[in-house]
C-alpha positions as CSV (number, residue, x, y, z in Angstrom):
1,X,-8.2,-8.7,0.3
2,X,-5.1,-6.8,-1.0
3,X,-4.8,-3.1,-1.1
4,X,-4.5,-0.4,-3.7
5,X,-1.5,1.8,-3.7
6,X,-1.3,4.8,-6.0
7,X,2.1,5.6,-7.5
8,X,2.5,9.4,-7.6
9,X,5.2,11.9,-8.1
10,X,6.7,14.7,-10.4
11,X,7.0,13.8,-14.1
12,X,10.1,11.8,-15.1
13,X,11.0,10.5,-11.6
14,X,10.6,6.8,-12.7
15,X,7.0,6.1,-11.8
16,X,6.1,4.3,-15.0
17,X,9.4,2.5,-15.1
18,X,8.7,1.2,-11.6
19,X,5.1,0.4,-12.5
20,X,6.3,-1.7,-15.5
21,X,8.7,-3.6,-13.4
22,X,6.2,-4.2,-10.5
23,X,3.4,-5.4,-12.8
24,X,5.7,-7.1,-15.4
25,X,3.8,-5.5,-18.1
26,X,4.5,-2.7,-20.7
27,X,1.1,-1.3,-20.1
28,X,2.5,2.1,-18.8
29,X,4.6,3.9,-21.4
30,X,7.9,5.0,-19.8
31,X,9.0,8.0,-21.9
32,X,11.2,11.0,-21.4
33,X,8.5,13.7,-21.4
34,X,5.8,14.8,-19.0
35,X,2.3,13.4,-19.0
36,X,3.2,10.3,-21.0
37,X,0.7,8.4,-18.7
38,X,-2.7,9.8,-19.9
39,X,-4.9,7.4,-18.1
40,X,-4.1,5.6,-14.8
41,X,-2.7,2.2,-15.4
42,X,-3.8,-0.5,-13.0
43,X,-1.9,-3.7,-12.5
44,X,-2.2,-6.5,-10.0
45,X,0.8,-8.5,-8.7
46,X,1.1,-11.5,-6.5
47,X,2.4,-10.7,-3.0
48,X,5.6,-12.9,-2.6
49,X,5.6,-14.9,0.6
50,X,8.0,-17.7,1.1
51,X,5.8,-19.0,3.9
52,X,3.1,-19.9,1.4
53,X,5.4,-22.1,-0.7
54,X,6.6,-23.9,2.4
55,X,3.0,-24.7,3.6
56,X,2.1,-25.9,0.1
57,X,5.1,-28.2,0.1
58,X,4.2,-29.7,3.4
59,X,0.5,-30.2,2.6
60,X,1.1,-31.3,-1.0
61,X,-1.2,-28.6,-2.3
62,X,-1.9,-28.8,-6.0
63,X,-2.3,-25.0,-6.3
64,X,-0.8,-22.0,-4.7
65,X,-2.8,-18.8,-4.6
66,X,-1.0,-15.8,-3.1
67,X,-2.8,-12.7,-2.0
68,X,-2.6,-9.7,-4.5
69,X,-1.8,-6.1,-4.4
70,X,-2.9,-3.4,-6.8
71,X,-0.7,-0.7,-8.1
72,X,-2.1,2.3,-9.9
73,X,0.3,4.4,-12.0
74,X,-1.0,7.9,-11.9
75,X,0.4,10.6,-14.3
76,X,3.0,13.0,-13.0
77,X,1.6,16.0,-10.9
78,X,3.2,19.4,-11.3
79,X,3.0,22.8,-9.5
80,X,-0.6,24.0,-9.9
81,X,-2.2,20.6,-10.2
82,X,-4.8,21.6,-7.6
83,X,-6.0,24.3,-10.0
84,X,-6.0,21.9,-13.0
85,X,-2.5,22.5,-14.3
86,X,-1.0,19.6,-16.2
87,X,-4.2,17.6,-16.3
88,X,-4.2,17.8,-12.4
89,X,-7.9,17.5,-11.6
90,X,-8.3,14.2,-13.4
91,X,-5.3,12.7,-11.5
92,X,-6.2,14.0,-8.1
93,X,-9.5,12.1,-8.5
94,X,-7.5,8.9,-9.2
95,X,-5.4,9.4,-6.0
96,X,-8.6,9.8,-4.0
97,X,-9.6,6.2,-4.8
98,X,-6.4,4.6,-3.5
99,X,-5.8,3.1,0.1
100,X,-2.3,4.6,0.2
101,X,0.2,6.6,-1.8
102,X,3.6,5.5,-2.9
103,X,5.4,8.8,-3.5
104,X,8.2,8.2,-5.9
105,X,11.1,10.7,-5.5
106,X,13.9,11.1,-8.0
107,X,17.1,10.6,-6.1
108,X,19.4,10.0,-9.1
109,X,21.4,12.3,-11.5
110,X,21.0,11.7,-15.3
111,X,21.5,14.4,-17.8
112,X,19.6,12.4,-20.4
113,X,16.3,12.5,-18.4
114,X,15.0,16.0,-17.8
115,X,13.4,17.2,-14.6
116,X,10.2,19.3,-15.1
117,X,11.6,21.9,-12.8
118,X,15.2,21.7,-13.9
119,X,16.8,20.4,-10.7
120,X,17.2,17.3,-8.7
121,X,15.8,17.9,-5.1
122,X,13.6,15.1,-3.7
123,X,12.6,17.2,-0.7
124,X,11.3,20.0,-2.9
125,X,9.5,17.5,-5.0
126,X,7.8,16.0,-2.0
127,X,6.9,19.4,-0.8
128,X,5.5,20.5,-4.2
129,X,3.1,17.3,-4.4
130,X,2.1,17.6,-0.7
131,X,1.2,21.3,-1.2
132,X,-0.9,20.6,-4.3
133,X,-2.8,17.8,-2.4
134,X,-3.4,20.0,0.6
135,X,-4.7,22.9,-1.6
136,X,-7.1,20.4,-3.4
137,X,-8.2,19.2,0.1
138,X,-8.8,22.7,1.4
139,X,-11.0,23.5,-1.7
140,X,-12.9,20.2,-1.2
141,X,-13.4,20.7,2.5
142,X,-14.6,24.3,2.2
143,X,-17.1,23.2,-0.5
144,X,-18.4,20.4,1.6
145,X,-18.8,22.6,4.7
146,X,-20.8,25.1,2.6
147,X,-23.0,22.2,1.4
148,X,-23.5,20.8,5.0
149,X,-24.5,24.2,6.4
150,X,-28.2,23.6,5.5
151,X,-28.3,19.9,6.5
152,X,-26.9,20.2,10.0
153,X,-29.7,22.5,11.1
154,X,-31.9,19.5,11.3
155,X,-29.6,17.9,13.8
156,X,-28.7,14.9,11.8
157,X,-25.9,13.2,13.8
158,X,-24.0,11.8,10.7
159,X,-24.0,15.3,9.1
160,X,-22.9,16.8,12.4
161,X,-20.0,14.4,12.6
162,X,-19.0,15.1,9.1
163,X,-19.1,18.9,9.8
164,X,-16.9,18.4,13.0
165,X,-14.3,16.2,11.2
166,X,-14.1,18.5,8.2
167,X,-13.5,21.5,10.4
168,X,-10.7,19.6,12.2
169,X,-9.2,18.8,8.9
170,X,-9.5,22.4,7.7
171,X,-7.7,23.6,10.9
172,X,-4.5,21.5,10.3
173,X,-4.6,22.3,6.5
174,X,-4.7,26.0,7.3
175,X,-1.5,25.4,9.4
176,X,0.2,23.9,6.4
177,X,-0.1,20.3,7.7
178,X,-1.7,17.3,6.0
179,X,-5.0,15.9,7.1
180,X,-3.4,12.7,8.3
181,X,-2.0,14.7,11.3
182,X,-5.6,15.0,12.7
183,X,-6.1,12.7,15.7
184,X,-9.2,10.8,14.9
185,X,-11.1,8.8,17.6
186,X,-12.0,5.2,17.0
187,X,-15.6,5.9,16.8
188,X,-15.0,8.5,14.0
189,X,-12.7,6.4,11.8
190,X,-15.5,5.2,9.5
191,X,-16.8,8.7,8.8
192,X,-13.2,10.0,8.5
193,X,-12.4,7.5,5.8
194,X,-15.6,8.3,3.9
195,X,-14.4,11.9,3.6
196,X,-11.6,10.6,1.2
197,X,-9.3,13.5,1.8
198,X,-6.2,13.2,-0.3
199,X,-3.8,14.1,2.5
200,X,-5.4,11.7,5.0
201,X,-3.9,8.8,3.1
202,X,-0.8,7.1,4.4
203,X,2.3,7.9,2.4
204,X,5.3,5.8,1.6
205,X,8.3,7.7,0.0
206,X,10.0,5.6,-2.6
207,X,13.6,6.8,-3.3
208,X,14.5,6.0,-6.8
209,X,18.3,5.8,-6.9
210,X,21.0,4.9,-9.5
211,X,21.8,1.2,-9.9
212,X,25.1,1.4,-8.1
213,X,23.4,2.7,-4.9
214,X,20.4,0.3,-4.8
215,X,21.8,-1.5,-1.8
216,X,22.9,1.4,0.3
217,X,21.1,4.4,-1.0
218,X,22.8,7.8,-1.5
219,X,22.9,11.3,0.0
220,X,19.5,12.2,-1.6
221,X,17.8,9.2,-0.2
222,X,19.4,9.9,3.2
223,X,17.7,13.3,3.2
224,X,14.3,11.6,2.4
225,X,14.7,9.2,5.2
226,X,15.2,12.1,7.6
227,X,12.1,13.9,6.3
228,X,10.1,10.7,6.5
229,X,11.0,10.1,10.1
230,X,10.1,13.7,11.0
231,X,6.7,13.1,9.5
232,X,6.2,9.7,11.2
233,X,6.2,8.2,7.6
234,X,8.3,5.4,6.0
235,X,10.8,5.4,3.1
236,X,12.3,2.6,0.9
237,X,15.2,2.8,-1.5
238,X,14.6,1.2,-4.9
239,X,16.4,1.4,-8.3
240,X,13.6,1.3,-10.9
241,X,16.0,0.3,-13.5
242,X,17.1,-2.7,-11.6
243,X,13.6,-3.6,-10.8
244,X,12.8,-3.5,-14.6
245,X,15.7,-5.8,-15.4
246,X,14.7,-8.3,-12.7
247,X,11.1,-8.4,-14.0
248,X,12.5,-9.9,-17.3
249,X,14.4,-12.8,-15.5
250,X,13.2,-16.1,-14.2
251,X,13.5,-16.8,-10.5
252,X,16.9,-18.4,-10.5
253,X,18.4,-15.7,-12.7
254,X,16.8,-13.0,-10.6
255,X,18.3,-14.4,-7.4
256,X,21.8,-14.5,-9.0
257,X,21.3,-10.9,-10.3
258,X,20.3,-9.6,-6.8
259,X,23.3,-11.3,-5.2
260,X,25.6,-9.7,-7.7
261,X,24.1,-6.3,-6.9
262,X,24.5,-6.9,-3.1
263,X,20.7,-7.0,-2.6
264,X,19.0,-9.4,-0.3
265,X,15.6,-9.1,-1.8
266,X,13.8,-7.4,-4.7
267,X,12.5,-3.9,-4.4
268,X,9.0,-5.3,-4.9
269,X,9.3,-7.2,-1.7
270,X,10.5,-4.2,0.2
271,X,7.8,-2.1,-1.2
272,X,5.1,-4.5,-0.3
273,X,6.5,-5.0,3.2
274,X,6.6,-1.3,3.8
275,X,3.1,-0.9,2.3
276,X,1.7,-3.6,4.6
277,X,3.3,-2.0,7.7
278,X,2.0,1.4,6.5
279,X,-1.6,0.1,6.4
280,X,-1.3,-2.2,9.4
281,X,-2.0,-5.3,7.3
282,X,-1.0,-9.0,7.9
283,X,-1.5,-12.4,6.2
284,X,-3.2,-15.6,7.3
285,X,-3.3,-18.9,5.4
286,X,-5.7,-21.7,4.4
287,X,-4.0,-25.0,3.5
288,X,-5.1,-28.2,2.1
289,X,-4.4,-30.8,-0.7
290,X,-6.4,-28.8,-3.2
291,X,-4.8,-25.4,-2.6
292,X,-2.6,-23.3,-0.2
293,X,-3.9,-19.7,-0.2
294,X,-2.9,-16.4,1.5
295,X,-5.4,-13.8,2.7
296,X,-4.7,-10.3,3.7
297,X,-6.5,-8.7,6.7
298,X,-5.9,-5.6,8.9
299,X,-4.0,-6.3,12.2
300,X,-6.5,-6.8,15.0
301,X,-9.1,-8.6,12.9
302,X,-11.2,-11.1,14.8
303,X,-11.8,-14.5,13.6
304,X,-15.3,-14.1,12.2
305,X,-14.3,-11.1,10.2
306,X,-11.2,-12.9,8.9
307,X,-13.5,-15.7,7.8
308,X,-15.7,-13.1,6.0
309,X,-12.8,-12.2,3.7
310,X,-13.2,-15.7,2.2
311,X,-17.0,-15.5,2.0
312,X,-19.6,-13.5,3.7
313,X,-21.5,-16.7,4.8
314,X,-18.4,-17.8,6.8
315,X,-18.7,-14.6,8.9
316,X,-22.5,-14.8,9.3
317,X,-22.5,-18.4,10.4
318,X,-19.1,-18.4,12.2
319,X,-18.9,-21.3,14.9
320,X,-15.1,-21.5,15.5
321,X,-11.7,-21.5,13.9
322,X,-9.1,-24.4,14.1
323,X,-5.9,-22.5,14.4
324,X,-2.2,-23.4,14.0
325,X,0.7,-20.8,14.1
326,X,2.9,-20.9,11.0
327,X,6.1,-22.0,12.9
328,X,4.1,-24.7,14.7
329,X,2.7,-26.1,11.4
330,X,6.1,-26.2,9.9
331,X,7.7,-27.8,13.1
332,X,5.1,-30.4,13.1
333,X,5.4,-31.0,9.4
334,X,1.7,-30.4,9.0
335,X,-1.6,-30.5,11.0
336,X,-1.1,-34.0,12.5
337,X,2.2,-33.2,13.9
338,X,1.0,-29.9,15.3
339,X,-1.9,-31.6,17.0
340,X,0.6,-34.2,18.5
341,X,2.7,-31.5,19.8
342,X,-0.4,-29.7,21.4
343,X,-0.1,-26.8,19.1
344,X,-3.5,-27.2,17.5
345,X,-6.0,-24.7,19.0
346,X,-9.8,-24.1,18.8
347,X,-10.6,-20.4,18.9
348,X,-13.9,-18.6,19.1
349,X,-15.5,-15.3,18.0
350,X,-13.2,-13.1,20.1
351,X,-9.9,-14.5,18.8
352,X,-7.6,-12.0,17.3
353,X,-6.0,-13.5,14.2
354,X,-2.1,-13.4,14.2
355,X,0.1,-12.9,11.2
356,X,1.1,-16.3,9.8
357,X,-1.9,-18.3,11.3
358,X,-3.0,-21.4,9.5
359,X,-6.8,-21.4,9.8
360,X,-9.8,-23.7,9.1
361,X,-13.2,-22.2,9.7
362,X,-16.3,-24.0,10.9
363,X,-19.7,-22.3,10.2
364,X,-23.3,-22.9,9.9
365,X,-24.5,-22.7,6.2
């Protein structure tokens, strides 16, 4: 399990350039005019994790299989998108299918690249997009409530729950706030997710800065960081141009290039880490001579459900998991050493899997 992140923003902010870099493809046309992306481009990338390489080296694994993350490059939204302006309706539907939104904001000056509204103001851009998504949500909620009016008369609990949650969403939307500000009880989470409201999705602000400011950010990205903190959101600084250059280099050349630019890691790494934190995700590993593999699960996942990510039968017939923490596996130079050090554990159905756990599941076929 990875996750799907939609890349959104105004036209000409660097979305497609970033997508090209992240997916190492030329599938998305990066051009200096609005709506150059007509269909959403989808690309899968391996999630970089140095721990996986280390585990594979210790176990002598023949194959390394990282977990994967899906990026969806969605065409630029403009003012009026909620009413269909600029092909808006089509792209709002694409956003609805994503787990989270990477909102790319232009934080660089470049006279050769036009801005659809003739100015560089990432805060105003963010507000424009948020407003369009809220307007689209309001229209969707009002339409659904009208459709539910007849069904809830029968007392159907599921319909009543939907009606209650939709009204809670409409209340905050009418106050000019996104649906993600609604406090949703644990018991309501499943129903809430099924509503697929655009503004209920977690948002990561991606500040696209000029190459010289990739390491430190600039005054515009600083403004975005303040806005993100006020909203309880996250932000990362990336230079899409640098990421595009890195994507054309091999690992050694990329490392040298990053060092020259004063960067400790590629923007892809920072983006994925921020995305994982945004969605509360973590990684566990399965390791053996055949393969070393990473698996993505939500934080708080119990061992049987973690096993189910590999195969449904593993969850159904779960007996126990043999567990070694990553640091203990490395310190013991493998499973045998971890056992000798007393770091090998047998965990049952109530065990909450931790980030970096090396697991082996036993189950009834």
